[in-house]
All heavy atoms as an XYZ file, in Angstrom:
859
protein
N     -26.422    -47.339    -12.454
C     -27.081    -46.057    -12.401
C     -26.525    -45.207    -11.263
O     -26.329    -44.014    -11.440
C     -28.593    -46.294    -12.237
C     -29.396    -45.050    -12.277
S     -29.317    -44.332    -13.920
C     -30.452    -43.058    -13.776
N     -26.276    -45.825    -10.103
C     -25.727    -45.083     -8.965
C     -24.357    -44.519     -9.302
O     -24.031    -43.409     -8.897
C     -25.632    -45.988     -7.743
C     -26.949    -46.358     -7.147
C     -26.760    -47.220     -5.937
C     -28.089    -47.684     -5.390
N     -27.935    -48.529     -4.220
N     -23.563    -45.284    -10.039
C     -22.228    -44.814    -10.400
C     -22.303    -43.599    -11.313
O     -21.487    -42.694    -11.225
C     -21.426    -45.931    -11.077
C     -21.017    -46.979    -10.109
C     -21.553    -48.217     -9.958
C     -20.019    -46.846     -9.112
N     -20.946    -48.882     -8.937
C     -19.984    -48.044     -8.390
C     -19.152    -45.842     -8.737
C     -19.125    -48.273     -7.340
C     -18.275    -46.079     -7.694
C     -18.278    -47.271     -7.000
N     -23.277    -43.569    -12.159
C     -23.453    -42.436    -13.058
C     -23.804    -41.175    -12.270
O     -23.273    -40.097    -12.535
C     -24.546    -42.743    -14.083
C     -24.789    -41.672    -15.144
C     -23.524    -41.417    -15.940
C     -25.922    -42.072    -16.041
N     -24.642    -41.308    -11.255
C     -25.021    -40.177    -10.409
C     -23.803    -39.672     -9.643
O     -23.549    -38.468     -9.548
C     -26.172    -40.565     -9.455
C     -26.425    -39.460     -8.458
C     -27.432    -40.886    -10.239
N     -23.009    -40.600     -9.096
C     -21.804    -40.229     -8.350
C     -20.807    -39.542     -9.279
O     -20.199    -38.531     -8.931
C     -21.181    -41.473     -7.668
C     -19.823    -41.147     -7.097
C     -22.109    -42.009     -6.609
N     -20.633    -40.094    -10.474
C     -19.708    -39.504    -11.440
C     -20.132    -38.097    -11.832
O     -19.316    -37.177    -11.885
C     -19.627    -40.400    -12.682
C     -18.673    -39.936    -13.775
C     -17.250    -39.904    -13.246
C     -18.767    -40.847    -14.966
N     -21.407    -37.891    -12.072
C     -21.903    -36.564    -12.424
C     -21.770    -35.589    -11.248
O     -21.455    -34.419    -11.437
C     -23.360    -36.638    -12.881
C     -23.591    -37.289    -14.243
C     -25.085    -37.420    -14.508
C     -22.920    -36.494    -15.338
N     -21.997    -36.084    -10.043
C     -21.857    -35.233     -8.862
C     -20.410    -34.799     -8.687
O     -20.125    -33.636     -8.370
C     -22.360    -35.954     -7.624
N     -19.487    -35.705     -8.889
C     -18.060    -35.382     -8.753
C     -17.609    -34.422     -9.844
O     -16.814    -33.522     -9.603
C     -17.215    -36.645     -8.795
S     -17.393    -37.639     -7.310
N     -18.119    -34.603    -11.033
C     -17.747    -33.719    -12.133
C     -18.230    -32.292    -11.864
O     -17.569    -31.323    -12.216
C     -18.338    -34.241    -13.439
N     -19.369    -32.171    -11.215
C     -19.889    -30.849    -10.894
C     -19.118    -30.164     -9.787
O     -19.115    -28.949     -9.679
N     -18.422    -30.932     -8.965
C     -17.665    -30.380     -7.843
C     -16.281    -29.925     -8.249
O     -15.607    -29.249     -7.484
C     -17.534    -31.417     -6.726
S     -19.101    -31.856     -5.968
N     -15.832    -30.347     -9.406
C     -14.474    -30.018     -9.834
C     -14.329    -28.493     -9.956
O     -15.129    -27.828    -10.608
C     -14.190    -30.693    -11.167
C     -12.757    -30.602    -11.583
C     -12.548    -31.410    -12.856
C     -11.099    -31.398    -13.235
N     -10.876    -32.165    -14.456
N     -13.307    -27.963     -9.302
C     -13.093    -26.522     -9.339
C     -12.181    -26.189    -10.512
O     -11.228    -26.902    -10.809
C     -12.446    -26.038     -8.052
C     -13.339    -26.172     -6.858
C     -12.660    -25.671     -5.599
O     -11.462    -25.460     -5.574
N     -13.437    -25.481     -4.558
N     -12.502    -25.116    -11.154
C     -11.693    -24.663    -12.271
C     -10.882    -23.459    -11.814
O     -11.445    -22.437    -11.432
C     -12.575    -24.278    -13.464
C     -13.381    -25.436    -13.976
N     -12.827    -26.420    -14.747
C     -14.681    -25.775    -13.803
C     -13.762    -27.314    -15.039
N     -14.896    -26.947    -14.471
N      -9.570    -23.592    -11.845
C      -8.698    -22.492    -11.445
C      -8.582    -21.511    -12.598
O      -8.627    -21.881    -13.770
C      -7.326    -23.023    -11.068
N      -8.420    -20.226    -12.229
C      -8.210    -19.223    -13.255
C      -6.836    -19.428    -13.864
O      -5.870    -19.712    -13.149
C      -8.278    -17.823    -12.649
C      -9.660    -17.384    -12.292
C      -9.681    -15.937    -11.849
O      -8.857    -15.148    -12.342
O     -10.518    -15.617    -11.010
N      -6.733    -19.289    -15.159
C      -5.413    -19.444    -15.762
C      -4.512    -18.293    -15.339
O      -4.973    -17.176    -15.082
C      -5.700    -19.399    -17.261
C      -7.013    -18.715    -17.401
C      -7.767    -18.994    -16.123
N      -3.222    -18.590    -15.253
C      -2.251    -17.554    -14.921
C      -2.205    -16.539    -16.050
O      -2.379    -16.891    -17.219
C      -0.861    -18.153    -14.722
C      -0.784    -18.981    -13.453
O      -1.586    -18.723    -12.533
O       0.073    -19.873    -13.378
N      -1.946    -15.273    -15.713
C      -1.830    -14.286    -16.776
C      -0.622    -14.638    -17.645
O       0.321    -15.260    -17.171
C      -1.617    -12.961    -16.035
C      -1.272    -13.316    -14.650
C      -1.761    -14.694    -14.404
N      -0.644    -14.254    -18.886
C       0.486    -14.561    -19.754
C       1.780    -13.986    -19.200
O       1.780    -12.951    -18.529
C       0.134    -13.904    -21.082
C      -1.217    -13.337    -20.945
C      -1.674    -13.501    -19.536
N       2.871    -14.663    -19.476
C       4.173    -14.235    -18.964
C       4.536    -12.849    -19.474
O       5.320    -12.146    -18.855
C       5.252    -15.240    -19.351
N       3.943    -12.454    -20.576
C       4.268    -11.151    -21.144
C       3.380    -10.041    -20.587
O       3.500     -8.904    -21.008
C       4.113    -11.196    -22.680
O       2.770    -11.565    -22.989
C       5.096    -12.171    -23.297
N       2.493    -10.373    -19.663
C       1.597     -9.354    -19.089
C       2.427     -8.277    -18.399
O       3.381     -8.567    -17.689
C       0.635     -9.987    -18.099
N       2.046     -7.049    -18.629
C       2.780     -5.926    -18.043
C       2.618     -5.916    -16.528
O       1.557     -6.220    -15.999
C       2.271     -4.615    -18.630
N       3.693     -5.565    -15.868
C       3.656     -5.439    -14.409
C       2.937     -4.141    -14.069
O       3.189     -3.111    -14.685
C       5.068     -5.417    -13.845
C       5.802     -6.726    -14.028
C       7.274     -6.579    -13.719
N       7.556     -6.202    -12.364
C       7.833     -7.062    -11.378
N       7.852     -8.340    -11.630
N       8.097     -6.637    -10.171
N       2.042     -4.187    -13.073
C       1.357     -2.947    -12.687
C       2.353     -1.963    -12.078
O       3.143     -2.335    -11.212
C       0.336     -3.414    -11.650
C       0.778     -4.767    -11.231
C       1.639     -5.331    -12.302
N       2.325     -0.764    -12.554
C       3.280      0.250    -12.106
C       2.519      1.496    -11.667
O       1.581      1.924    -12.339
C       4.250      0.622    -13.254
C       5.200      1.713    -12.824
C       5.014     -0.596    -13.733
N       2.933      2.061    -10.552
C       2.365      3.336    -10.113
C       3.049      4.426    -10.932
O       4.281      4.445    -11.025
C       2.605      3.577     -8.604
C       1.899      2.505     -7.772
C       2.136      4.961     -8.203
C       2.123      2.634     -6.286
N       2.289      5.341    -11.510
C       2.907      6.414    -12.295
C       3.896      7.225    -11.455
O       3.688      7.438    -10.251
C       1.719      7.279    -12.714
C       0.532      6.391    -12.600
C       0.837      5.415    -11.506
N       4.971      7.653    -12.096
C       6.018      8.411    -11.409
C       5.445      9.665    -10.762
O       5.833     10.020     -9.639
C       7.146      8.770    -12.405
C       8.188      9.662    -11.759
C       7.804      7.511    -12.949
N       4.529     10.319    -11.437
C       3.945     11.551    -10.872
C       3.172     11.253     -9.588
O       3.213     12.036     -8.634
C       3.028     12.229    -11.893
O       1.984     11.354    -12.271
N       2.493     10.111     -9.540
C       1.757      9.720     -8.331
C       2.722      9.421     -7.182
O       2.492      9.811     -6.034
C       0.875      8.512     -8.604
C       0.038      8.076     -7.428
C      -0.826      6.855     -7.709
O      -0.954      6.446     -8.878
O      -1.387      6.307     -6.738
N       3.811      8.743     -7.498
C       4.826      8.431     -6.483
C       5.419      9.727     -5.935
O       5.558      9.894     -4.718
C       5.941      7.532     -7.059
C       7.098      7.394     -6.085
C       5.389      6.161     -7.421
N       5.741     10.659     -6.823
C       6.341     11.931     -6.407
C       5.388     12.717     -5.505
O       5.790     13.242     -4.464
C       6.697     12.755     -7.653
C       7.249     14.125     -7.357
C       8.666     14.065     -6.868
C       9.251     15.460     -6.793
N       9.671     15.815     -5.451
N       4.116     12.792     -5.893
C       3.128     13.508     -5.058
C       2.996     12.832     -3.692
O       2.879     13.497     -2.671
C       1.767     13.558     -5.756
C       1.665     14.588     -6.850
C       0.232     14.792     -7.314
N      -0.445     13.562     -7.675
C      -0.497     13.033     -8.885
N       0.112     13.639     -9.885
N      -1.159     11.902     -9.111
N       3.009     11.514     -3.682
C       2.909     10.780     -2.418
C       4.104     11.019     -1.525
O       3.959     11.225     -0.313
N       5.294     10.969     -2.112
C       6.505     11.231     -1.327
C       6.496     12.645     -0.775
O       6.845     12.870      0.387
C       7.750     10.995     -2.184
C       8.004      9.536     -2.486
C       9.102      9.321     -3.510
O       9.334     10.147     -4.392
N       9.772      8.177     -3.403
N       6.080     13.595     -1.596
C       6.004     14.987     -1.147
C       4.991     15.145     -0.020
O       5.237     15.854      0.969
C       5.636     15.921     -2.304
C       6.750     16.046     -3.336
O       7.897     15.637     -3.050
O       6.461     16.542     -4.453
N       3.849     14.464     -0.130
C       2.817     14.552      0.905
C       3.324     13.985      2.230
O       3.091     14.566      3.292
C       1.554     13.801      0.465
N       4.033     12.880      2.178
C       4.532     12.271      3.418
C       5.661     13.096      4.028
O       5.726     13.259      5.248
C       4.975     10.830      3.169
S       3.570      9.708      3.014
N       6.538     13.630      3.190
C       7.616     14.483      3.712
C       7.040     15.745      4.348
O       7.511     16.191      5.402
C       8.593     14.848      2.595
C       9.478     13.693      2.179
C      10.381     14.068      1.022
C      11.156     12.855      0.533
N      11.943     13.160     -0.666
N       6.011     16.312      3.725
C       5.366     17.501      4.281
C       4.703     17.180      5.614
O       4.790     17.972      6.569
C       4.339     18.059      3.298
N       4.069     16.012      5.706
C       3.440     15.620      6.965
C       4.479     15.471      8.067
O       4.289     15.970      9.178
C       2.653     14.322      6.810
C       2.178     13.778      8.135
C       1.280     14.499      8.920
C       2.652     12.571      8.629
C       0.859     14.019     10.151
C       2.235     12.087      9.855
C       1.344     12.809     10.612
O       0.936     12.338     11.831
N       5.583     14.818      7.759
C       6.651     14.633      8.754
C       7.141     15.999      9.239
O       7.287     16.229     10.444
C       7.820     13.809      8.180
C       9.005     13.804      9.143
C       7.370     12.383      7.874
N       7.372     16.906      8.304
C       7.860     18.238      8.680
C       6.846     18.967      9.561
O       7.219     19.565     10.589
C       8.149     19.054      7.425
N       5.572     18.893      9.202
C       4.548     19.606      9.961
C       4.335     19.015     11.348
O       4.250     19.744     12.340
C       3.221     19.609      9.197
C       3.222     20.520      8.000
C       1.904     20.473      7.266
C       1.931     21.355      6.041
N       0.662     21.312      5.315
N       4.238     17.698     11.438
C       3.959     17.086     12.735
C       5.166     17.228     13.673
O       4.991     17.422     14.879
C       3.501     15.617     12.596
C       4.646     14.695     12.244
C       2.827     15.126     13.872
N       6.359     17.178     13.132
C       7.537     17.319     13.990
C       7.733     18.775     14.425
O       8.176     19.038     15.549
C       8.778     16.772     13.290
S       8.733     14.955     13.152
N       7.366     19.720     13.553
C       7.402     21.134     13.959
C       6.361     21.381     15.039
O       6.621     22.113     16.009
C       7.150     22.032     12.754
N       5.229     20.756     14.916
C       4.166     20.893     15.916
C       4.586     20.269     17.242
O       4.258     20.786     18.310
C       2.893     20.248     15.400
S       1.522     20.321     16.570
N       5.318     19.178     17.172
C       5.737     18.472     18.386
C       6.638     19.336     19.271
O       6.718     19.107     20.468
C       6.455     17.185     18.021
N       7.271     20.344     18.678
C       8.121     21.237     19.454
C       7.298     22.120     20.384
O       7.784     22.533     21.440
C       8.968     22.093     18.521
C       9.995     21.282     17.754
C      10.765     22.116     16.752
O      10.635     23.363     16.754
O      11.502     21.510     15.953
N       6.050     22.390     20.015
C       5.192     23.243     20.847
C       4.060     22.479     21.524
O       3.532     22.934     22.532
C       4.582     24.377     19.999
O       3.846     23.815     18.916
C       5.666     25.307     19.462
N       3.694     21.332     20.978
C       2.613     20.517     21.542
C       3.210     19.165     21.935
O       3.396     18.293     21.087
C       1.460     20.324     20.525
C       0.349     19.479     21.131
C       0.924     21.664     20.046
N       3.530     18.985     23.214
C       4.194     17.754     23.653
C       3.444     16.463     23.297
O       4.066     15.428     23.070
C       4.299     17.911     25.168
C       4.194     19.376     25.418
C       3.339     19.929     24.321
N       2.136     16.530     23.213
C       1.357     15.330     22.888
C       1.645     14.820     21.473
O       1.357     13.662     21.161
C      -0.128     15.631     23.036
N       2.227     15.627     20.632
C       2.492     15.244     19.243
C       3.871     14.606     19.049
O       4.206     14.183     17.947
C       2.353     16.470     18.328
C       0.959     17.071     18.318
S      -0.338     15.900     17.855
C       0.042     15.638     16.165
N       4.650     14.498     20.112
C       6.001     13.920     19.976
C       5.951     12.481     19.484
O       6.748     12.072     18.642
C       6.764     14.016     21.295
C       7.198     15.420     21.602
C       8.086     15.497     22.804
C       8.384     16.974     23.035
N       9.572     17.202     23.766
N       5.018     11.709     20.000
C       4.899     10.315     19.583
C       4.518     10.240     18.103
O       5.076      9.424     17.349
C       3.867      9.594     20.450
C       3.707      8.154     20.112
N       4.699      7.228     20.350
C       2.686      7.484     19.538
C       4.291      6.041     19.939
N       3.069      6.168     19.436
N       3.591     11.093     17.672
C       3.187     11.119     16.265
C       4.366     11.501     15.376
O       4.520     10.970     14.273
C       2.033     12.092     16.045
C       0.728     11.594     16.651
O       0.689     10.444     17.122
O      -0.245     12.369     16.644
N       5.196     12.417     15.859
C       6.380     12.826     15.105
C       7.316     11.631     14.908
O       7.790     11.380     13.805
C       7.099     13.960     15.822
S       8.702     14.389     15.086
N       7.561     10.899     15.980
C       8.455      9.736     15.889
C       7.911      8.697     14.915
O       8.656      8.141     14.114
C       8.651      9.119     17.270
C       9.440      9.987     18.219
C       9.463      9.446     19.635
O       9.109      8.265     19.838
O       9.829     10.205     20.534
N       6.612      8.443     14.985
C       6.003      7.453     14.096
C       6.015      7.917     12.642
O       6.216      7.113     11.730
C       4.573      7.155     14.527
C       4.389      6.406     15.838
C       2.914      6.242     16.151
C       5.063      5.045     15.777
N       5.799      9.191     12.431
C       5.696      9.709     11.062
C       6.998      9.556     10.291
O       6.974      9.444      9.062
C       5.283     11.184     11.082
O       6.350     11.998     11.540
N       8.097      9.522     10.979
C       9.392      9.414     10.297
C       9.557      8.093      9.557
O      10.409      7.973      8.683
C      10.522      9.608     11.300
C      10.595     11.032     11.803
C      11.800     11.264     12.675
N      11.831     12.658     13.093
C      11.996     13.049     14.338
N      12.175     12.162     15.293
N      12.017     14.322     14.631
N       8.744      7.105      9.899
C       8.840      5.809      9.229
C       8.071      5.766      7.905
O       8.308      4.874      7.083
C       8.329      4.711     10.148
O       6.942      4.853     10.360
N       7.171      6.707      7.676
C       6.352      6.667      6.460
C       7.169      6.734      5.171
O       6.980      5.902      4.287
C       5.291      7.760      6.468
C       4.162      7.540      7.456
C       3.555      8.600      8.088
C       3.696      6.265      7.737
C       2.517      8.408      8.987
C       2.658      6.061      8.635
C       2.077      7.134      9.256
O       1.052      6.936     10.140
N       8.069      7.704      5.011
C       8.830      7.750      3.751
C       9.667      6.481      3.528
O       9.752      5.988      2.402
C       9.725      8.986      3.918
C       8.989      9.855      4.888
C       8.331      8.889      5.847
N      10.233      5.945      4.585
C      11.045      4.737      4.441
C      10.171      3.530      4.085
O      10.526      2.720      3.218
C      11.810      4.455      5.731
C      12.761      3.286      5.611
C      13.565      3.054      6.873
O      13.663      3.965      7.723
O      14.094      1.940      7.008
N       9.023      3.406      4.729
C       8.109      2.301      4.420
C       7.624      2.394      2.985
O       7.488      1.378      2.289
C       6.930      2.322      5.387
N       7.383      3.592      2.550
C       6.950      3.807      1.178
C       8.052      3.365      0.206
O       7.770      2.688     -0.793
C       6.625      5.283      0.984
C       5.861      5.594     -0.248
S       5.324      7.309     -0.136
C       5.116      7.644     -1.837
N       9.290      3.698      0.519
C      10.408      3.326     -0.352
C      10.611      1.810     -0.377
O      10.896      1.247     -1.428
C      11.699      4.027      0.092
C      12.829      3.840     -0.888
C      12.491      4.347     -2.290
O      12.039      5.473     -2.460
N      12.699      3.512     -3.297
N      10.431      1.157      0.746
C      10.552     -0.301      0.788
C       9.516     -0.939     -0.142
O       9.828     -1.851     -0.920
C      10.411     -0.837      2.234
C      10.246     -2.345      2.244
C      11.594     -0.421      3.071
N       8.294     -0.458     -0.082
C       7.234     -0.993     -0.945
C       7.539     -0.730     -2.420
O       7.324     -1.593     -3.266
C       5.884     -0.399     -0.570
O       5.496     -0.850      0.698
N       8.046      0.455     -2.723
C       8.413      0.768     -4.109
C       9.537     -0.139     -4.593
O       9.542     -0.591     -5.739
C       8.824      2.239     -4.229
C       7.690      3.248     -4.100
C       8.251      4.666     -3.965
C       6.733      3.151     -5.277
N      10.487     -0.436     -3.701
C      11.592     -1.332     -4.053
C      11.090     -2.752     -4.321
O      11.537     -3.414     -5.254
C      12.656     -1.348     -2.960
C      13.416     -0.037     -2.861
O      13.340      0.781     -3.802
O      14.084      0.173     -1.820
N      10.159     -3.213     -3.497
C       9.578     -4.553     -3.704
C       8.873     -4.597     -5.054
O       9.013     -5.554     -5.813
C       8.604     -4.925     -2.562
C       7.786     -6.158     -2.917
C       9.368     -5.148     -1.271
N       8.119     -3.565     -5.373
C       7.386     -3.531     -6.637
C       8.333     -3.500     -7.840
O       8.002     -4.019     -8.906
C       6.454     -2.326     -6.673
N       9.508     -2.920     -7.665
C      10.451     -2.794     -8.775
C      11.377     -3.996     -8.933
O      12.052     -4.129     -9.946
C      11.287     -1.531     -8.578
N      11.415     -4.875     -7.938
C      12.304     -6.027     -7.981
C      11.821     -7.031     -9.024
O      10.641     -7.377     -9.074
C      12.369     -6.703     -6.600
O      12.838     -5.741     -5.653
C      13.287     -7.904     -6.603
N      12.735     -7.510     -9.828
C      12.391     -8.458    -10.889
C      11.882     -9.780    -10.335
O      11.109    -10.478    -10.997
C      13.608     -8.701    -11.774
N      12.292    -10.161     -9.130
C      11.870    -11.424     -8.531
C      10.450    -11.371     -7.963
O       9.890    -12.410     -7.619
C      12.824    -11.822     -7.397
C      14.207    -12.162     -7.906
O      14.345    -12.459     -9.107
O      15.159    -12.138     -7.104
N       9.884    -10.198     -7.848
C       8.543    -10.063     -7.272
C       7.496    -10.614     -8.230
O       7.543    -10.364     -9.428
C       8.228     -8.594     -6.976
O       9.098     -8.098     -5.992
N       6.553    -11.349     -7.660
C       5.448    -11.860     -8.467
C       4.463    -10.719     -8.728
O       4.540     -9.658     -8.103
C       4.712    -12.994     -7.735
O       4.092    -12.461     -6.552
C       5.648    -14.131     -7.379
N       3.534    -10.970     -9.602
C       2.507     -9.955     -9.894
C       1.736     -9.610     -8.629
O       1.435     -8.448     -8.372
C       1.573    -10.468    -10.988
C       0.510     -9.476    -11.392
C      -0.302     -9.991    -12.578
N      -1.418     -9.127    -12.867
C      -1.361     -7.987    -13.529
N      -0.199     -7.571    -13.991
N      -2.438     -7.260    -13.742
N       1.437    -10.617     -7.813
C       0.715    -10.381     -6.556
C       1.559     -9.525     -5.612
O       1.041     -8.607     -4.968
C       0.346    -11.706     -5.886
C      -0.416    -11.585     -4.570
C      -1.731    -10.837     -4.755
C      -0.671    -12.962     -3.981
N       2.854     -9.801     -5.539
C       3.750     -8.992     -4.699
C       3.718     -7.535     -5.135
O       3.666     -6.624     -4.301
C       5.200     -9.498     -4.789
C       5.402    -10.856     -4.171
O       4.589    -11.269     -3.315
O       6.388    -11.528     -4.549
N       3.761     -7.329     -6.440
C       3.755     -5.966     -6.979
C       2.448     -5.271     -6.654
O       2.437     -4.113     -6.216
C       4.015     -5.980     -8.498
C       3.852     -4.586     -9.100
C       5.408     -6.531     -8.795
N       1.341     -5.968     -6.847
C       0.032     -5.371     -6.541
C      -0.079     -5.006     -5.065
O      -0.565     -3.933     -4.712
C      -1.090     -6.334     -6.928
C      -1.316     -6.525     -8.429
C      -2.283     -7.676     -8.679
C      -1.821     -5.252     -9.061
N       0.386     -5.894     -4.191
C       0.323     -5.620     -2.755
C       1.261     -4.484     -2.359
O       0.914     -3.653     -1.519
C       0.642     -6.886     -1.970
C      -0.447     -7.922     -2.056
C      -0.092     -9.240     -1.401
O       1.075     -9.573     -1.224
N      -1.107    -10.010     -1.030
N       2.435     -4.427     -2.976
C       3.366     -3.336     -2.680
C       2.781     -2.003     -3.134
O       2.871     -0.996     -2.405
C       4.707     -3.599     -3.358
N       2.179     -1.986     -4.318
C       1.551     -0.750     -4.802
C       0.403     -0.318     -3.892
O       0.240      0.866     -3.604
C       1.040     -0.934     -6.232
C       2.155     -1.030     -7.243
O       3.308     -0.699     -6.954
N       1.839     -1.480     -8.434
N      -0.368     -1.286     -3.430
C      -1.464     -0.992     -2.502
C      -0.914     -0.405     -1.202
O      -1.467      0.540     -0.655
C      -2.266     -2.261     -2.224
C      -3.481     -2.002     -1.362
O      -4.281     -1.106     -1.722
O      -3.640     -2.695     -0.343
N       0.185     -0.953     -0.747
C       0.819     -0.459      0.480
C       1.261      0.995      0.312
O       1.071      1.825      1.206
C       2.012     -1.343      0.842
O       2.656     -0.861      1.983
N       1.867      1.301     -0.820
C       2.296      2.684     -1.091
C       1.097      3.624     -1.022
O       1.149      4.664     -0.361
C       2.978      2.792     -2.472
C       3.170      4.242     -2.887
C       4.313      2.069     -2.467
N       0.030      3.234     -1.663
C      -1.155      4.097     -1.687
C      -1.784      4.257     -0.297
O      -2.290      5.327      0.040
C      -2.159      3.562     -2.694
C      -1.672      3.761     -4.124
C      -2.659      3.303     -5.159
N      -2.214      3.701     -6.477
C      -1.981      2.848     -7.470
N      -2.188      1.549     -7.300
N      -1.572      3.287     -8.646
N      -1.736      3.223      0.509
C      -2.274      3.326      1.873
C      -1.411      4.248      2.733
O      -1.932      4.996      3.563
C      -2.360      1.936      2.512
C      -3.503      1.115      1.973
C      -3.553     -0.257      2.605
C      -4.717     -1.063      2.048
N      -4.756     -2.422      2.596
N      -0.108      4.195      2.550
C       0.785      5.076      3.300
C       0.519      6.524      2.921
O       0.418      7.399      3.791
C       2.263      4.703      3.055
C       2.569      3.323      3.658
C       3.198      5.762      3.624
C       3.888      2.716      3.209
N       0.387      6.782      1.633
C       0.107      8.147      1.168
C      -1.227      8.626      1.731
O      -1.337      9.767      2.212
C       0.112      8.220     -0.375
C      -0.376      9.575     -0.862
C       1.507      7.926     -0.906
N      -2.216      7.762      1.714
C      -3.528      8.112      2.270
C      -3.400      8.492      3.744
O      -3.971      9.482      4.192
C      -4.486      6.933      2.107
C      -5.860      7.171      2.673
C      -6.732      5.938      2.517
C      -8.084      6.214      3.144
N      -8.617      5.143      3.892
N      -2.624      7.713      4.485
C      -2.423      7.988      5.905
C      -1.759      9.345      6.106
O      -2.147     10.104      6.991
C      -1.581      6.874      6.546
C      -1.288      7.086      8.002
C      -2.527      7.081      8.869
O      -3.513      6.428      8.572
N      -2.482      7.809      9.958
N      -0.751      9.651      5.288
C      -0.064     10.947      5.400
C      -1.022     12.105      5.140
O      -1.021     13.100      5.873
C       1.108     11.009      4.415
S       2.490      9.932      4.829
N      -1.833     11.974      4.112
C      -2.768     13.051      3.751
C      -3.827     13.232      4.829
O      -4.119     14.358      5.255
C      -3.398     12.777      2.376
C      -2.323     12.886      1.298
C      -4.549     13.733      2.098
C      -2.746     12.387     -0.060
N      -4.391     12.120      5.298
C      -5.429     12.215      6.329
C      -4.864     12.748      7.641
O      -5.521     13.536      8.328
C      -6.090     10.859      6.536
C      -6.972     10.446      5.380
C      -7.569      9.064      5.526
O      -7.183      8.308      6.453
O      -8.447      8.724      4.705
N      -3.669     12.324      8.001
C      -3.056     12.800      9.245
C      -2.730     14.285      9.157
O      -2.866     15.009     10.149
C      -1.801     11.985      9.551
N      -2.320     14.745      7.986
C      -2.050     16.181      7.798
C      -3.334     16.982      7.999
O      -3.316     18.042      8.633
C      -1.474     16.443      6.395
O      -0.255     15.714      6.243
C      -1.192     17.929      6.184
N      -4.440     16.472      7.498
C      -5.724     17.165      7.633
C      -6.179     17.229      9.085
O      -6.900     18.166      9.469
C      -6.778     16.482      6.781
N      -5.759     16.283      9.909
C      -6.172     16.249     11.316
C      -5.274     17.101     12.228
O      -5.620     17.304     13.386
C      -6.154     14.818     11.825
C      -7.213     13.944     11.191
C      -7.126     12.512     11.689
C      -8.122     11.612     10.983
N      -7.988     10.220     11.382
N      -4.157     17.590     11.704
C      -3.231     18.354     12.552
C      -3.865     19.594     13.198
O      -3.640     19.827     14.386
C      -1.981     18.738     11.759
C      -0.982     17.623     11.538
C       0.169     18.104     10.667
C      -0.460     17.074     12.847
N      -4.652     20.394     12.490
C      -5.240     21.573     13.140
C      -6.119     21.201     14.337
O      -6.169     21.937     15.329
C      -6.066     22.236     12.041
C      -5.394     21.806     10.772
C      -4.921     20.417     11.034
N      -6.775     20.064     14.299
C      -7.599     19.616     15.417
C      -6.786     19.198     16.621
O      -7.300     19.087     17.742
N      -5.495     18.967     16.410
C      -4.601     18.569     17.500
C      -3.876     19.761     18.108
O      -2.999     19.586     18.952
C      -3.571     17.560     16.982
O      -4.189     16.434     16.465
N      -4.211     20.936     17.647
C      -3.581     22.139     18.176
C      -2.365     22.569     17.392
O      -1.588     23.398     17.862
N      -2.197     22.027     16.214
C      -1.062     22.391     15.367
C      -1.507     23.420     14.332
O      -2.608     23.336     13.820
C      -0.516     21.161     14.632
S       0.040     19.862     15.740
N      -0.625     24.358     14.051
C      -0.991     25.385     13.046
C      -1.025     24.820     11.641
O      -0.516     23.818     11.321
C       0.102     26.428     13.175
C       1.217     25.779     13.916
C       0.646     24.602     14.632
């Protein structure tokens, strides 16, 4: 009887892993129009913050940092497009792209508060 209780307890503890998605499952892709808008938003932010840095010395550091956004975005897009990337890699790369775009948009909105036109 004790063995039956132990066996039932062990059977209840067994974890069931989610099955892998089928090999034919489509890779998640960010729409081209979304990528283009994001790239445009980040390029505009870089242009604005660096133009502001010419008149507001406190913005020079932000200008230097902003120059990495378009390149970081492109790296993530390249990872997502690589055939060797797993589905998780693609999802994380797409998430990274969207976070970079969000940062560019939010930082652009904060420029007037920093003394930038």
